[in-house]
C-alpha positions as CSV (number, residue, x, y, z in Angstrom):
1,M,13.2,-45.3,4.0
2,T,14.2,-41.7,4.7
3,R,11.9,-39.1,3.2
4,L,13.8,-36.2,1.5
5,A,12.8,-32.7,2.6
6,L,11.2,-30.5,0.0
7,P,14.4,-28.5,-0.8
8,G,16.2,-31.8,-1.4
9,L,13.5,-32.9,-3.8
10,I,13.7,-29.5,-5.6
11,F,17.5,-29.9,-5.9
12,L,17.1,-33.4,-7.5
13,L,14.5,-32.0,-9.9
14,L,16.8,-29.2,-10.9
15,I,19.7,-31.6,-11.4
16,C,17.5,-33.8,-13.6
17,L,16.2,-30.8,-15.6
18,T,19.6,-28.9,-16.0
19,P,20.8,-29.3,-19.6
20,S,24.3,-30.1,-20.6
21,A,26.4,-27.5,-22.4
22,E,25.9,-29.4,-25.6
23,E,22.1,-29.5,-25.1
24,T,22.1,-25.8,-24.3
25,D,24.1,-25.0,-27.5
26,Q,21.7,-27.1,-29.6
27,T,18.7,-25.4,-28.1
28,R,20.1,-21.9,-28.7
29,A,20.9,-22.9,-32.3
30,R,17.3,-24.2,-32.7
31,A,15.9,-20.9,-31.3
32,E,18.1,-18.9,-33.7
33,R,16.9,-21.0,-36.7
34,I,13.2,-20.4,-35.7
35,A,13.8,-16.7,-35.3
36,V,15.6,-16.3,-38.6
37,A,12.8,-18.1,-40.4
38,M,10.2,-15.6,-39.1
39,D,8.9,-12.8,-41.3
40,K,9.3,-9.3,-39.9
41,K,5.7,-9.0,-38.7
42,L,6.1,-12.1,-36.5
43,L,9.5,-10.9,-35.3
44,A,8.1,-7.6,-34.3
45,G,5.3,-9.3,-32.4
46,Q,7.6,-11.7,-30.6
47,V,9.4,-9.0,-28.7
48,L,6.2,-7.6,-27.2
49,L,4.9,-8.4,-23.8
50,T,1.4,-6.9,-23.7
51,G,-1.3,-6.3,-21.1
52,L,-4.7,-7.6,-21.8
53,D,-8.3,-6.3,-22.1
54,G,-10.8,-8.8,-20.7
55,N,-11.6,-10.8,-17.6
56,G,-13.0,-14.3,-18.5
57,T,-14.0,-13.1,-22.0
58,L,-12.1,-11.0,-24.6
59,P,-13.5,-8.0,-26.5
60,D,-13.5,-8.5,-30.2
61,A,-10.8,-5.9,-30.7
62,M,-8.5,-7.7,-28.2
63,R,-9.0,-11.0,-30.0
64,S,-8.2,-9.5,-33.3
65,M,-5.0,-7.9,-32.0
66,L,-3.8,-11.1,-30.4
67,R,-4.4,-13.0,-33.6
68,D,-2.9,-10.4,-35.9
69,I,0.2,-9.4,-33.9
70,S,1.0,-12.7,-32.1
71,P,2.8,-11.0,-29.1
72,G,5.5,-13.0,-27.6
73,G,4.0,-12.6,-24.1
74,V,0.9,-11.6,-22.3
75,M,1.1,-10.0,-18.8
76,L,-1.9,-10.5,-16.5
77,F,-3.3,-8.4,-13.7
78,R,-6.0,-8.6,-11.2
79,M,-8.4,-7.0,-13.7
80,N,-7.8,-10.1,-15.9
81,L,-7.8,-12.8,-13.2
82,N,-10.6,-11.7,-10.9
83,M,-12.6,-14.9,-11.4
84,S,-13.0,-18.2,-9.7
85,K,-9.8,-20.3,-9.9
86,D,-11.4,-23.1,-12.0
87,R,-12.2,-20.6,-14.8
88,I,-8.6,-19.3,-15.1
89,P,-7.1,-22.2,-17.1
90,G,-9.7,-22.1,-19.9
91,F,-9.4,-18.3,-20.2
92,L,-5.6,-18.4,-20.4
93,K,-5.7,-21.2,-23.0
94,T,-8.0,-19.1,-25.1
95,V,-5.6,-16.1,-24.9
96,S,-2.6,-18.3,-25.5
97,D,-4.1,-20.0,-28.6
98,L,-5.1,-16.7,-30.1
99,A,-1.6,-15.1,-29.6
100,A,0.5,-18.2,-30.6
101,V,2.6,-18.0,-33.7
102,P,0.9,-20.6,-36.0
103,G,2.7,-23.8,-37.0
104,G,3.4,-25.1,-40.4
105,A,7.0,-25.6,-41.3
106,A,8.0,-24.2,-37.9
107,P,6.6,-25.2,-34.6
108,V,3.8,-23.4,-32.8
109,I,5.3,-20.7,-30.6
110,P,2.9,-19.9,-27.7
111,P,3.3,-16.6,-25.8
112,F,4.6,-16.5,-22.3
113,M,1.7,-16.0,-19.9
114,A,3.2,-13.7,-17.3
115,V,2.2,-12.4,-13.9
116,D,3.8,-10.5,-11.1
117,H,3.6,-13.1,-8.3
118,E,6.0,-11.7,-5.7
119,G,3.9,-12.1,-2.6
120,G,2.6,-9.5,-0.1
121,I,1.1,-6.4,-1.7
122,V,1.8,-7.8,-5.2
123,H,-0.8,-10.5,-5.8
124,R,-2.8,-10.5,-9.0
125,F,-5.2,-13.4,-8.3
126,G,-8.7,-13.5,-6.7
127,A,-9.8,-15.9,-4.1
128,G,-8.6,-19.5,-4.2
129,V,-5.0,-18.9,-5.4
130,E,-2.4,-18.8,-2.6
131,K,-1.0,-15.4,-1.7
132,L,2.7,-15.7,-0.9
133,P,4.0,-13.9,2.2
134,P,5.6,-10.5,1.7
135,P,9.3,-10.9,0.7
136,F,10.4,-8.7,3.6
137,S,8.7,-11.1,6.1
138,Y,11.3,-13.8,5.5
139,W,14.0,-11.4,6.6
140,E,12.0,-10.9,9.8
141,M,11.6,-14.6,10.6
142,K,12.8,-15.4,14.1
143,D,14.1,-18.9,13.6
144,G,17.1,-18.1,11.5
145,K,18.1,-17.3,7.9
146,D,18.6,-20.9,6.9
147,R,15.0,-21.7,7.8
148,A,13.9,-18.5,6.0
149,L,15.6,-19.5,2.8
150,M,14.2,-23.0,3.0
151,A,10.7,-21.5,3.5
152,I,11.2,-19.3,0.4
153,E,12.1,-22.2,-1.7
154,E,9.3,-24.4,-0.4
155,D,6.7,-21.6,-0.8
156,A,7.9,-20.8,-4.3
157,F,7.8,-24.4,-5.4
158,R,4.3,-25.0,-4.0
159,S,2.9,-21.7,-5.4
160,G,4.8,-22.3,-8.7
161,K,3.1,-25.6,-9.2
162,E,-0.3,-24.0,-8.6
163,I,0.1,-21.1,-11.0
164,R,1.8,-23.3,-13.7
165,A,-1.3,-25.6,-13.5
166,L,-3.4,-22.5,-14.2
167,G,-1.4,-21.7,-17.4
168,I,1.1,-19.2,-16.1
169,S,4.6,-19.8,-17.5
170,M,6.5,-16.7,-16.5
171,N,6.7,-14.9,-13.1
172,L,7.9,-11.3,-13.2
173,A,9.7,-11.9,-9.8
174,P,11.7,-11.9,-7.6
175,V,12.8,-8.4,-6.7
176,A,16.6,-8.6,-6.1
177,E,17.1,-5.1,-4.8
178,S,18.3,-4.6,-1.3
179,L,16.2,-2.3,0.8
180,N,17.8,1.0,1.7
181,A,16.8,4.5,2.8
182,E,16.6,5.7,-0.8
183,N,14.3,3.0,-2.3
184,E,12.2,1.8,0.7
185,A,9.3,4.3,0.0
186,F,8.9,2.8,-3.4
187,L,9.6,-0.9,-2.7
188,E,8.0,-1.2,0.7
189,D,7.9,-4.9,1.6
190,R,8.7,-6.1,-1.9
191,S,12.5,-6.5,-1.0
192,Y,13.9,-9.4,0.9
193,G,15.6,-6.9,3.2
194,P,18.6,-4.6,3.8
195,D,21.3,-7.3,3.7
196,A,22.7,-7.9,0.1
197,A,23.9,-11.4,0.9
198,F,20.5,-12.5,2.2
199,V,18.7,-10.8,-0.7
200,E,20.9,-12.7,-3.2
201,A,20.3,-16.0,-1.4
202,A,16.6,-15.4,-1.1
203,A,16.2,-14.5,-4.7
204,C,18.1,-17.6,-5.7
205,A,15.9,-19.8,-3.4
206,F,12.7,-18.3,-5.0
207,I,14.0,-18.9,-8.5
208,R,14.9,-22.5,-7.7
209,G,11.5,-23.2,-6.3
210,M,9.7,-21.6,-9.3
211,S,12.0,-23.2,-11.8
212,A,11.5,-26.7,-10.4
213,A,7.7,-26.1,-10.8
214,G,8.2,-25.1,-14.5
215,V,7.8,-21.3,-14.1
216,A,10.4,-19.0,-15.7
217,C,11.5,-16.1,-13.4
218,V,12.4,-12.6,-14.4
219,V,14.6,-10.9,-11.7
220,K,13.9,-7.2,-11.2
221,H,14.5,-4.2,-11.3
222,F,18.1,-4.0,-12.6
223,P,20.1,-2.0,-11.6
224,G,17.8,-0.7,-8.9
225,N,15.4,2.1,-8.0
226,S,15.7,5.5,-6.3
227,G,13.1,7.0,-4.0
228,A,11.1,8.4,-7.0
229,D,8.3,6.2,-8.4
230,P,9.2,5.5,-12.1
231,H,5.5,5.0,-12.8
232,K,5.0,8.7,-12.2
233,T,8.2,10.6,-12.8
234,A,12.0,10.4,-13.6
235,S,14.1,8.3,-11.3
236,T,17.8,8.7,-10.9
237,L,20.7,6.7,-9.3
238,R,23.5,9.2,-8.5
239,D,26.0,6.7,-7.1
240,D,29.5,6.3,-8.6
241,R,30.3,3.0,-10.3
242,K,32.0,1.6,-7.2
243,N,28.9,2.0,-5.1
244,L,26.7,0.8,-7.9
245,E,28.7,-2.5,-8.1
246,K,27.9,-3.0,-4.4
247,K,24.2,-2.3,-5.0
248,I,23.9,-4.8,-7.8
249,E,25.7,-7.6,-6.0
250,P,22.4,-9.6,-5.5
251,F,21.8,-9.4,-9.3
252,A,25.3,-10.5,-10.1
253,G,25.0,-13.5,-7.7
254,V,21.6,-14.6,-9.0
255,I,22.8,-14.4,-12.6
256,W,26.0,-16.4,-11.8
257,K,24.3,-19.1,-9.6
258,E,20.8,-19.6,-11.0
259,H,20.9,-18.4,-14.6
260,P,17.4,-16.9,-14.5
261,A,15.2,-16.9,-17.6
262,G,15.1,-13.1,-17.6
263,V,16.2,-9.8,-16.0
264,M,14.0,-6.8,-16.0
265,V,15.7,-3.5,-16.6
266,S,14.1,-0.4,-15.0
267,H,13.7,3.1,-16.4
268,V,16.0,4.6,-13.8
269,I,18.7,7.0,-15.0
270,V,22.2,5.8,-14.0
271,N,24.4,8.8,-14.4
272,A,27.6,6.9,-13.8
273,W,26.9,4.7,-16.8
274,D,24.9,6.9,-19.2
275,A,24.1,10.4,-17.9
276,G,20.5,11.4,-18.5
277,V,19.4,8.2,-20.2
278,N,16.9,5.7,-18.9
279,A,18.7,2.4,-18.2
280,S,16.1,0.6,-20.4
281,R,17.3,2.8,-23.4
282,S,21.0,2.7,-22.6
283,R,23.4,0.4,-24.6
284,A,26.0,1.0,-21.8
285,V,23.7,-0.4,-19.1
286,V,22.0,-3.1,-21.1
287,S,24.6,-4.4,-23.5
288,V,27.8,-3.6,-21.7
289,W,27.1,-3.7,-17.9
290,L,24.4,-6.4,-17.8
291,R,25.2,-8.5,-20.9
292,E,29.0,-8.3,-21.1
293,N,30.3,-7.4,-17.7
294,L,27.8,-9.6,-15.7
295,G,27.7,-12.3,-18.3
296,F,23.9,-12.5,-18.5
297,S,22.8,-14.6,-21.5
298,G,19.1,-14.8,-20.9
299,L,16.1,-12.7,-21.9
300,I,16.4,-8.9,-21.1
301,L,13.0,-7.4,-20.5
302,G,12.3,-3.6,-20.4
303,D,9.9,-2.4,-17.8
304,D,6.5,-0.8,-18.8
305,F,7.2,1.9,-21.5
306,S,4.0,3.8,-20.6
307,M,5.6,4.9,-17.3
308,G,6.1,8.5,-16.4
309,A,9.9,8.0,-16.3
310,I,9.7,7.5,-20.1
311,S,7.4,10.5,-20.9
312,A,9.6,12.6,-18.5
313,A,12.4,11.9,-21.0
314,G,10.3,13.6,-23.7
315,L,9.8,10.4,-25.6
316,S,6.7,8.6,-26.9
317,E,6.3,4.9,-26.0
318,E,7.0,4.0,-29.6
319,E,10.2,6.0,-29.7
320,A,11.5,4.6,-26.4
321,V,10.7,1.0,-27.5
322,V,12.8,1.3,-30.6
323,E,15.7,2.8,-28.6
324,A,15.4,0.0,-26.0
325,L,15.6,-2.7,-28.7
326,N,18.6,-1.0,-30.2
327,A,20.2,-0.8,-26.7
328,G,20.0,-4.6,-26.4
329,V,16.6,-5.1,-24.6
330,D,14.9,-8.2,-26.0
331,M,11.3,-7.8,-24.9
332,V,9.3,-4.7,-24.1
333,M,6.1,-4.1,-22.1
334,T,3.2,-2.4,-23.7
335,W,-0.6,-2.2,-23.4
336,P,-3.6,-2.9,-25.6
337,R,-4.2,0.8,-26.2
338,S,-0.7,1.1,-27.7
339,L,0.0,-2.5,-28.9
340,G,-0.8,-1.8,-32.5
341,R,1.1,1.5,-32.5
342,V,4.2,0.0,-31.0
343,H,4.1,-3.0,-33.3
344,R,3.9,-0.7,-36.3
345,A,6.7,1.5,-35.0
346,I,9.0,-1.5,-34.8
347,L,8.2,-2.4,-38.4
348,Q,8.7,1.2,-39.5
349,A,12.1,1.2,-37.7
350,L,13.0,-1.9,-39.6
351,D,12.0,-0.5,-42.9
352,D,13.9,2.8,-42.5
353,G,17.0,1.3,-41.0
354,R,16.8,2.6,-37.4
355,L,16.5,-1.0,-36.3
356,T,18.2,-4.0,-38.0
357,R,16.6,-7.3,-38.7
358,K,19.7,-9.0,-37.1
359,R,19.0,-7.2,-33.7
360,L,15.4,-8.3,-33.9
361,E,16.3,-11.9,-34.7
362,E,18.7,-11.9,-31.8
363,A,16.0,-10.6,-29.4
364,A,13.5,-13.1,-30.7
365,A,16.0,-16.0,-30.4
366,H,16.6,-15.1,-26.7
367,I,12.8,-15.2,-26.1
368,I,12.2,-18.5,-28.0
369,Y,15.2,-20.1,-26.3
370,E,13.6,-19.5,-22.9
371,K,10.2,-20.7,-24.2
372,I,11.9,-24.0,-25.2
373,R,13.6,-24.2,-21.8
374,C,10.2,-23.7,-20.2
375,G,8.6,-26.5,-22.2
376,L,6.3,-24.2,-24.2
377,V,7.6,-25.2,-27.6
378,E,7.3,-28.8,-28.9
């Protein structure tokens, strides 16, 4: 009997797991029904991806916020996961149970448990959990690009199985930006290299491996980064639309070929599409360019709204989040220190008409659909 190579096994797994068009439509309809049945407080919670206070145990205030707001996702960092590997599953289950939308007439809706698991310098776990190679190292492999792509898929599948067993259901990776002179100071070894075709193929391979292991991937950071670090200050892409279309070719290919669970939109300003406005707040970038032109039907996630690129625009986190949701972003990143304020701001925007319930239902339905796909919802 001939033993299939690991990529062949992954391919068979994906074929078996790929739903038909009818099943997809049914799942989307179910997600929409669940969202429509939610009250406004639960809807406002579902669109939040929050950081976490606590490492092994949770402060009382964090427990109360998780239980009261039921955020749609929790993002985890080294400060939360710096413990022995065998303690992680129990801790994450506690967090997930606290944040889950309770059952009743509707099913229990757990949060996504998310982590940046890119490899290289971006590794959130302590000892005992595999650290993936830097993405750029695959570009540098000497035994050919086909072998490099095979290695990416194998590594992602193996590592995906490991983190899924720990309770991680979402990976905020891969980076699908090609490395260039403008962004290399910010991205360092987080890109798969300077060749757009290889970056696209590498990101696709990474997603296939993670997806076969049951981990939803969020491709980032659409539509790219400039040399400025958006954590600290405003960042601007000054290319014309023709050059921008070349830059986002890896994103377009990944969306078309792999249908990732999510795409993360950065806070970069794209003057050719919406002068002076962060991409994450721009209807032109989010709803027209990404959703309509590129045909992306999954979850659109906005990057961290506490970044300097947002404050440089003269906006509070709460104001920017409401603008982002109106622009077409489905899920927004926030932190424990602002979780309550952002949740209240969304509810206030609903009450005073700056944000419609229909838009919030649409956003929540995208999130719930991906949770069903990922096996989180019964």
